[in-house]
C-alpha angles and dihedrals in degrees: 000000000000116000090239091055090048091051091048091053090049091051091050093049094047091047093051097048101036095069113095094196136017117263125177110251093216130030120239090255091052091048089052090056092048096047094044090097145003129281090264093058116090121225121243107259113229116236129213088222090069113076096217092044091048092054091051092048090054095049118112115255130222132217121264117245132186092011101136108107093005109139091210091056092047092050091044091056093045092050091046088054090050091048092049091052094044093049092044090233134150096216142015133184127210093243088062089069097039100269107121097205130120097256134118139167125214139176117241102214089188092058108054092172090059102047101173127031122197117213114196120190094346120193128199105233101164141007133207123247091231130062123232117207121197119208116238091004113158146157126254089222094054106067124213096004131105 
């Protein structure tokens, strides 16, 4: 078994047994957004140029809980992948489509065999001393700017 598979299994087990009480991973409103279309339908990406979208994009997010095996979570990830492909992006976060949860997808250009990585409840635990700047990097929610 690959080390990455082993780590994934450990994360799933810890996540499942560390919760003291059940909490829905997505609100009813968020589930409505997710289930509004099929996996092959991209989400509408919120834009900072729209006042309502901008307020949503600046809202604090919460961690996902009880998401393993949840059909809403599975569809959310599939639709985020579709949106990422449609928008020709390299990353997308759940808040960019109106789901205020700590979740994002990104493409690892250095790992062509693992095209999309899903990050659930990520935490910044360290930072480098140097800064890396990507040319033409942008944000799907900030139109016409890179």
